[in-house]
C-alpha positions as a Markdown table, in Angstrom:
| # | Residue | x | y | z |
|---|---|---|---|---|
| 1 | Met | 42.6 | -181.6 | 106.6 |
| 2 | Ala | 41.7 | -183.0 | 103.2 |
| 3 | Asn | 41.6 | -182.2 | 99.5 |
| 4 | Tyr | 38.3 | -183.0 | 97.8 |
| 5 | Val | 38.0 | -182.9 | 94.0 |
| 6 | Ile | 34.5 | -182.7 | 92.3 |
| 7 | Gly | 33.7 | -183.1 | 88.6 |
| 8 | Asp | 31.7 | -180.8 | 86.5 |
| 9 | Leu | 28.8 | -179.0 | 88.4 |
| 10 | Gln | 26.9 | -177.7 | 85.3 |
| 11 | Gly | 24.6 | -175.7 | 87.7 |
| 12 | Cys | 23.8 | -178.7 | 90.0 |
| 13 | Leu | 24.0 | -176.9 | 93.3 |
| 14 | Asn | 22.0 | -179.3 | 95.4 |
| 15 | Glu | 24.2 | -182.2 | 94.5 |
| 16 | Leu | 27.3 | -180.1 | 95.3 |
| 17 | Asn | 26.0 | -179.2 | 98.7 |
| 18 | Trp | 25.0 | -182.8 | 99.4 |
| 19 | Leu | 28.5 | -184.1 | 98.7 |
| 20 | Leu | 30.2 | -181.4 | 100.8 |
| 21 | Ala | 27.8 | -182.1 | 103.7 |
| 22 | Lys | 28.5 | -185.9 | 103.3 |
| 23 | Val | 32.2 | -185.5 | 103.9 |
| 24 | Gly | 31.8 | -182.7 | 106.5 |
| 25 | Phe | 33.7 | -180.2 | 104.3 |
| 26 | Asn | 35.2 | -177.4 | 106.5 |
| 27 | Pro | 36.7 | -174.5 | 104.5 |
| 28 | Ser | 38.9 | -173.6 | 107.5 |
| 29 | Arg | 40.8 | -176.8 | 107.1 |
| 30 | Asp | 39.9 | -178.5 | 103.8 |
| 31 | His | 40.3 | -177.5 | 100.2 |
| 32 | Leu | 37.8 | -178.0 | 97.3 |
| 33 | Trp | 39.0 | -178.5 | 93.8 |
| 34 | Leu | 36.6 | -178.3 | 90.8 |
| 35 | Thr | 37.2 | -179.5 | 87.3 |
| 36 | Gly | 35.4 | -176.6 | 85.7 |
| 37 | Asp | 32.0 | -176.1 | 83.9 |
| 38 | Leu | 30.5 | -174.6 | 87.0 |
| 39 | Val | 27.6 | -173.4 | 84.9 |
| 40 | Ala | 25.3 | -174.4 | 82.0 |
| 41 | Arg | 22.4 | -176.8 | 81.8 |
| 42 | Gly | 21.6 | -177.5 | 85.5 |
| 43 | Pro | 18.9 | -175.7 | 87.5 |
| 44 | Asp | 21.1 | -173.3 | 89.5 |
| 45 | Ser | 24.2 | -172.0 | 87.7 |
| 46 | Leu | 23.9 | -168.7 | 89.5 |
| 47 | Gly | 23.9 | -170.5 | 92.9 |
| 48 | Cys | 27.0 | -172.6 | 91.9 |
| 49 | Leu | 29.0 | -169.5 | 91.0 |
| 50 | Arg | 28.0 | -167.8 | 94.3 |
| 51 | Arg | 28.8 | -170.9 | 96.3 |
| 52 | Val | 32.2 | -171.5 | 94.9 |
| 53 | Met | 33.2 | -167.8 | 94.9 |
| 54 | Ala | 32.1 | -167.5 | 98.5 |
| 55 | Leu | 34.6 | -170.2 | 99.5 |
| 56 | Gly | 37.4 | -167.9 | 98.7 |
| 57 | Asn | 40.8 | -169.5 | 99.1 |
| 58 | Ala | 39.3 | -172.8 | 100.2 |
| 59 | Ala | 38.3 | -173.6 | 96.7 |
| 60 | Thr | 40.1 | -173.8 | 93.3 |
| 61 | Thr | 38.4 | -174.2 | 90.0 |
| 62 | Val | 39.6 | -174.3 | 86.4 |
| 63 | Leu | 37.8 | -172.8 | 83.5 |
| 64 | Gly | 35.7 | -175.2 | 81.4 |
| 65 | Asn | 34.2 | -174.6 | 77.9 |
| 66 | His | 30.8 | -173.7 | 79.3 |
| 67 | Asp | 32.3 | -171.2 | 81.7 |
| 68 | Leu | 34.2 | -169.5 | 78.8 |
| 69 | His | 31.0 | -169.6 | 76.6 |
| 70 | Leu | 29.1 | -167.8 | 79.5 |
| 71 | Leu | 31.8 | -165.1 | 79.5 |
| 72 | Ala | 31.4 | -164.7 | 75.7 |
| 73 | Val | 27.6 | -164.5 | 75.8 |
| 74 | Ala | 27.8 | -162.0 | 78.7 |
| 75 | Asn | 30.0 | -159.8 | 76.5 |
| 76 | Gly | 27.8 | -160.1 | 73.4 |
| 77 | Ile | 30.2 | -162.3 | 71.6 |
| 78 | Gly | 28.9 | -165.9 | 71.7 |
| 79 | Lys | 25.3 | -167.0 | 70.9 |
| 80 | Pro | 23.3 | -168.2 | 73.8 |
| 81 | Asn | 22.4 | -171.8 | 73.8 |
| 82 | Pro | 18.7 | -172.2 | 74.7 |
| 83 | Ala | 19.6 | -175.3 | 76.7 |
| 84 | Asp | 21.9 | -173.3 | 79.0 |
| 85 | Lys | 20.2 | -171.8 | 82.1 |
| 86 | Ile | 22.4 | -168.8 | 82.5 |
| 87 | Ser | 19.9 | -165.9 | 82.2 |
| 88 | Pro | 19.7 | -165.6 | 86.1 |
| 89 | Ile | 23.5 | -164.9 | 86.1 |
| 90 | Leu | 23.2 | -162.2 | 83.4 |
| 91 | Gln | 20.3 | -160.6 | 85.3 |
| 92 | Ala | 21.6 | -160.8 | 88.9 |
| 93 | Ala | 22.6 | -157.8 | 90.8 |
| 94 | Asp | 26.0 | -159.4 | 91.5 |
| 95 | Gly | 26.3 | -160.8 | 88.0 |
| 96 | Arg | 29.1 | -158.5 | 87.0 |
| 97 | Asp | 31.2 | -159.4 | 90.1 |
| 98 | Leu | 30.6 | -163.1 | 89.4 |
| 99 | Leu | 31.6 | -162.9 | 85.8 |
| 100 | Tyr | 34.7 | -160.9 | 86.7 |
| 101 | Trp | 35.7 | -163.5 | 89.3 |
| 102 | Leu | 35.1 | -166.3 | 86.7 |
| 103 | Arg | 37.3 | -164.6 | 84.2 |
| 104 | Gln | 40.2 | -164.6 | 86.7 |
| 105 | Gln | 40.1 | -168.4 | 87.1 |
| 106 | Pro | 43.0 | -170.5 | 85.6 |
| 107 | Leu | 43.1 | -173.2 | 82.9 |
| 108 | Leu | 45.5 | -175.4 | 84.7 |
| 109 | Val | 46.2 | -175.8 | 88.4 |
| 110 | Glu | 48.5 | -178.0 | 90.5 |
| 111 | His | 48.3 | -179.3 | 94.0 |
| 112 | Thr | 51.7 | -179.6 | 95.7 |
| 113 | Ser | 52.6 | -181.5 | 98.8 |
| 114 | Ala | 53.8 | -178.3 | 100.5 |
| 115 | Lys | 50.4 | -176.7 | 100.8 |
| 116 | Leu | 46.7 | -176.9 | 100.1 |
| 117 | Ser | 46.5 | -173.8 | 97.8 |
| 118 | Pro | 47.3 | -174.0 | 94.1 |
| 119 | Ala | 50.9 | -174.2 | 93.0 |
| 120 | Ser | 52.4 | -171.1 | 91.5 |
| 121 | Ile | 54.3 | -171.1 | 88.3 |
| 122 | Thr | 57.6 | -171.2 | 90.3 |
| 123 | Asp | 56.8 | -174.3 | 92.3 |
| 124 | Ser | 59.0 | -177.2 | 91.6 |
| 125 | Pro | 57.2 | -180.1 | 89.7 |
| 126 | Asp | 59.0 | -182.5 | 92.0 |
| 127 | Asn | 56.4 | -182.0 | 94.7 |
| 128 | Thr | 53.3 | -181.8 | 92.5 |
| 129 | Glu | 50.7 | -184.3 | 93.8 |
| 130 | Phe | 48.3 | -183.7 | 90.9 |
| 131 | Val | 47.6 | -181.4 | 87.9 |
| 132 | Met | 44.0 | -180.5 | 87.1 |
| 133 | Thr | 42.5 | -179.1 | 83.9 |
| 134 | His | 39.0 | -179.3 | 82.5 |
| 135 | Ala | 39.6 | -181.5 | 79.5 |
| 136 | Gly | 43.1 | -182.8 | 79.9 |
| 137 | Ile | 46.6 | -182.1 | 78.5 |
| 138 | Pro | 47.3 | -182.6 | 74.8 |
| 139 | Pro | 49.9 | -185.1 | 73.7 |
| 140 | Gln | 52.2 | -182.4 | 72.2 |
| 141 | Trp | 53.0 | -180.8 | 75.6 |
| 142 | Asn | 54.9 | -182.0 | 78.7 |
| 143 | Ile | 53.8 | -180.5 | 82.0 |
| 144 | Glu | 56.2 | -177.6 | 81.8 |
| 145 | Gln | 54.9 | -176.7 | 78.3 |
| 146 | Ala | 51.3 | -177.0 | 79.4 |
| 147 | Arg | 51.9 | -174.8 | 82.4 |
| 148 | Ala | 53.5 | -172.1 | 80.2 |
| 149 | Ala | 50.7 | -172.3 | 77.7 |
| 150 | Ala | 48.1 | -172.0 | 80.4 |
| 151 | Arg | 49.7 | -169.0 | 82.0 |
| 152 | Ser | 49.9 | -167.2 | 78.6 |
| 153 | Ala | 46.3 | -167.8 | 77.8 |
| 154 | Glu | 45.1 | -166.9 | 81.3 |
| 155 | Ser | 47.0 | -163.6 | 81.1 |
| 156 | Glu | 45.2 | -162.8 | 77.8 |
| 157 | Leu | 41.8 | -163.6 | 79.3 |
| 158 | Arg | 42.4 | -161.4 | 82.3 |
| 159 | Ser | 43.8 | -158.5 | 80.2 |
| 160 | Glu | 42.0 | -155.3 | 79.1 |
| 161 | His | 41.5 | -156.8 | 75.6 |
| 162 | Tyr | 39.8 | -160.0 | 77.0 |
| 163 | Gln | 36.7 | -159.4 | 74.8 |
| 164 | Glu | 38.8 | -159.7 | 71.7 |
| 165 | Arg | 40.4 | -162.8 | 73.0 |
| 166 | Leu | 37.0 | -164.4 | 73.8 |
| 167 | Ala | 35.9 | -163.7 | 70.2 |
| 168 | Gln | 39.1 | -165.3 | 68.9 |
| 169 | Met | 38.8 | -168.6 | 70.9 |
| 170 | Tyr | 36.0 | -170.1 | 68.6 |
| 171 | Gly | 37.0 | -172.6 | 65.9 |
| 172 | Asn | 38.5 | -176.0 | 65.6 |
| 173 | Glu | 41.7 | -175.0 | 63.9 |
| 174 | Pro | 44.6 | -175.3 | 64.5 |
| 175 | Asn | 44.3 | -178.8 | 65.8 |
| 176 | Asp | 48.0 | -179.3 | 66.2 |
| 177 | Trp | 50.6 | -177.3 | 68.2 |
| 178 | Gln | 53.5 | -175.7 | 66.2 |
| 179 | Ala | 55.9 | -173.0 | 67.3 |
| 180 | Ser | 55.1 | -171.2 | 64.1 |
| 181 | Leu | 51.5 | -170.6 | 65.1 |
| 182 | Ser | 50.4 | -167.0 | 65.4 |
| 183 | Glu | 49.5 | -165.6 | 68.8 |
| 184 | Val | 45.8 | -166.0 | 68.1 |
| 185 | Glu | 46.2 | -169.5 | 66.8 |
| 186 | Gln | 48.2 | -170.4 | 69.9 |
| 187 | Leu | 45.5 | -169.0 | 72.1 |
| 188 | Arg | 42.8 | -170.9 | 70.3 |
| 189 | Phe | 44.7 | -174.2 | 70.4 |
| 190 | Thr | 45.4 | -173.7 | 74.1 |
| 191 | Ile | 41.8 | -173.0 | 75.1 |
| 192 | Asn | 40.5 | -175.9 | 72.9 |
| 193 | Ala | 43.1 | -178.3 | 74.3 |
| 194 | Phe | 42.4 | -177.5 | 78.0 |
| 195 | Thr | 38.6 | -177.2 | 77.7 |
| 196 | Arg | 37.2 | -179.1 | 74.7 |
| 197 | Met | 39.6 | -182.0 | 74.0 |
| 198 | Arg | 38.5 | -185.6 | 74.1 |
| 199 | Leu | 39.7 | -187.7 | 71.2 |
| 200 | Cys | 42.9 | -187.3 | 69.1 |
| 201 | His | 44.3 | -188.7 | 66.0 |
| 202 | Lys | 47.2 | -191.2 | 66.6 |
| 203 | Asn | 49.7 | -188.5 | 65.6 |
| 204 | Gly | 48.4 | -186.3 | 68.5 |
| 205 | Gln | 46.2 | -183.9 | 66.4 |
| 206 | Leu | 43.0 | -183.0 | 68.2 |
| 207 | Asp | 39.6 | -184.0 | 66.9 |
| 208 | Phe | 36.4 | -182.2 | 67.9 |
| 209 | Ala | 33.8 | -184.0 | 65.8 |
| 210 | His | 33.3 | -187.0 | 68.0 |
| 211 | Lys | 32.0 | -186.8 | 71.6 |
| 212 | Ala | 30.8 | -190.4 | 72.2 |
| 213 | Thr | 32.1 | -193.2 | 74.3 |
| 214 | Leu | 35.4 | -194.9 | 73.6 |
| 215 | Asn | 33.5 | -198.0 | 72.3 |
| 216 | Asp | 31.8 | -195.8 | 69.7 |
| 217 | Ala | 34.9 | -193.9 | 68.7 |
| 218 | Pro | 36.2 | -194.3 | 65.1 |
| 219 | Ala | 39.2 | -196.7 | 64.9 |
| 220 | His | 41.5 | -193.9 | 63.8 |
| 221 | Leu | 40.9 | -191.9 | 67.0 |
| 222 | Val | 42.1 | -192.5 | 70.5 |
| 223 | Pro | 41.6 | -190.7 | 73.9 |
| 224 | Trp | 44.1 | -188.0 | 74.6 |
| 225 | Phe | 45.4 | -189.7 | 77.8 |
| 226 | Ser | 46.5 | -192.8 | 75.9 |
| 227 | Leu | 49.0 | -190.7 | 74.0 |
| 228 | Arg | 50.9 | -189.4 | 77.0 |
| 229 | Asn | 53.2 | -192.4 | 77.6 |
| 230 | Asp | 56.3 | -190.5 | 76.5 |
| 231 | His | 55.7 | -187.9 | 79.3 |
| 232 | Gln | 56.7 | -188.2 | 83.0 |
| 233 | Asp | 53.3 | -187.0 | 84.2 |
| 234 | Pro | 52.2 | -186.5 | 87.8 |
| 235 | Pro | 48.6 | -187.7 | 88.3 |
| 236 | Leu | 46.2 | -185.9 | 86.0 |
| 237 | Ile | 42.6 | -185.0 | 86.9 |
| 238 | Phe | 40.0 | -183.8 | 84.4 |
| 239 | Gly | 36.3 | -183.6 | 83.9 |
| 240 | His | 34.4 | -182.6 | 80.6 |
| 241 | Trp | 34.0 | -186.1 | 79.2 |
| 242 | Ala | 30.7 | -187.3 | 80.7 |
| 243 | Ala | 30.5 | -190.3 | 78.3 |
| 244 | Leu | 33.4 | -191.9 | 80.1 |
| 245 | Glu | 31.2 | -192.2 | 83.3 |
| 246 | Gly | 34.3 | -191.7 | 85.4 |
| 247 | Gln | 36.2 | -194.7 | 83.9 |
| 248 | Cys | 39.7 | -194.3 | 82.8 |
| 249 | Glu | 42.0 | -197.4 | 82.5 |
| 250 | Val | 45.2 | -195.4 | 82.4 |
| 251 | Ser | 46.9 | -195.2 | 85.8 |
| 252 | Asn | 47.4 | -191.8 | 87.3 |
| 253 | Val | 44.6 | -190.3 | 85.2 |
| 254 | Tyr | 41.3 | -189.5 | 87.0 |
| 255 | Ala | 38.1 | -188.8 | 85.1 |
| 256 | Leu | 35.6 | -187.1 | 87.3 |
| 257 | Asp | 32.7 | -185.9 | 85.1 |
| 258 | Thr | 30.1 | -188.6 | 85.7 |
| 259 | Gly | 27.2 | -186.8 | 83.9 |
| 260 | Cys | 25.3 | -185.2 | 86.7 |
| 261 | Val | 23.4 | -182.9 | 84.4 |
| 262 | Trp | 22.5 | -185.8 | 82.1 |
| 263 | Gly | 20.9 | -187.9 | 84.8 |
| 264 | Gly | 24.1 | -189.6 | 85.9 |
| 265 | Ser | 25.8 | -188.7 | 89.2 |
| 266 | Met | 28.1 | -186.1 | 90.7 |
| 267 | Thr | 31.4 | -187.5 | 91.9 |
| 268 | Leu | 33.7 | -186.4 | 94.7 |
| 269 | Leu | 37.2 | -187.8 | 95.1 |
| 270 | Cys | 39.0 | -187.5 | 98.4 |
| 271 | Trp | 42.6 | -187.2 | 97.2 |
| 272 | Glu | 44.3 | -188.5 | 100.4 |
| 273 | Thr | 42.2 | -191.7 | 100.7 |
| 274 | Gly | 41.2 | -192.3 | 97.1 |
| 275 | Glu | 37.6 | -192.8 | 98.1 |
| 276 | Arg | 35.0 | -191.7 | 95.6 |
| 277 | Ile | 31.5 | -190.6 | 96.8 |
| 278 | Thr | 28.7 | -190.1 | 94.3 |
| 279 | Thr | 25.2 | -188.8 | 94.4 |
| 280 | Pro | 22.6 | -189.6 | 91.7 |
| 281 | Cys | 21.1 | -186.7 | 89.8 |
| 282 | Pro | 17.8 | -186.1 | 88.0 |
| 283 | Val | 17.9 | -185.4 | 84.3 |
| 284 | Tyr | 18.3 | -181.7 | 84.0 |
| 285 | Ala | 19.5 | -181.2 | 80.5 |
């Protein structure tokens, strides 16, 4: 019985299957966790959605920015990116079911020591083994606040007015959390923080203009995880930031997007042993 965590798939189904075969993944006893961005620029986004959905309760994923953009495009809200290979999803006979399933996925999940399945909102943080989001947790929130913000945004995305909410998620402002924000502003900040965040100003405000490596970052910007020293965090797992190449020098923070779609690798972490297994990938994007 093991928990395996894999970074962004981005439509790279062959690499996912190779890693699962390498560790002898058995859905009757093991659990698979995915950091989001199941779809986009790899060769088989449709296959990735089908594979993960078919695992049922043996797999847990969070929503990434590319997953949300797929939902927006499918609903006539977002503009398709020519580099994204999502047309097969939109044309598939089971496409509607896949998109509905995707929209039900959370923004934040927790693994607790009591069970393999995701922690519910009522679970005590004392037995949380790790928290996983696509991009991280912004400096403004402790874990309890992040959990509450995630549940609120998830509820909106699953509601009957989800199309309106998908349209409202676009934009870089607000870049700071305030209790005075409107409901729409709170939703946008929450989605941006969980799915798009990389660098922050030193006062905690989010920056979306720079996506490069830490060595190339402007001096006034720092990675979000370097600003969480005031919080008593459980281990945090995230993807999204391929330029990190899986390297994060902050203890208890695990970066798992190693740029599979960009010709890097796909990484699997066995939570119980700490072992990382990678498989190289062609350049798909």
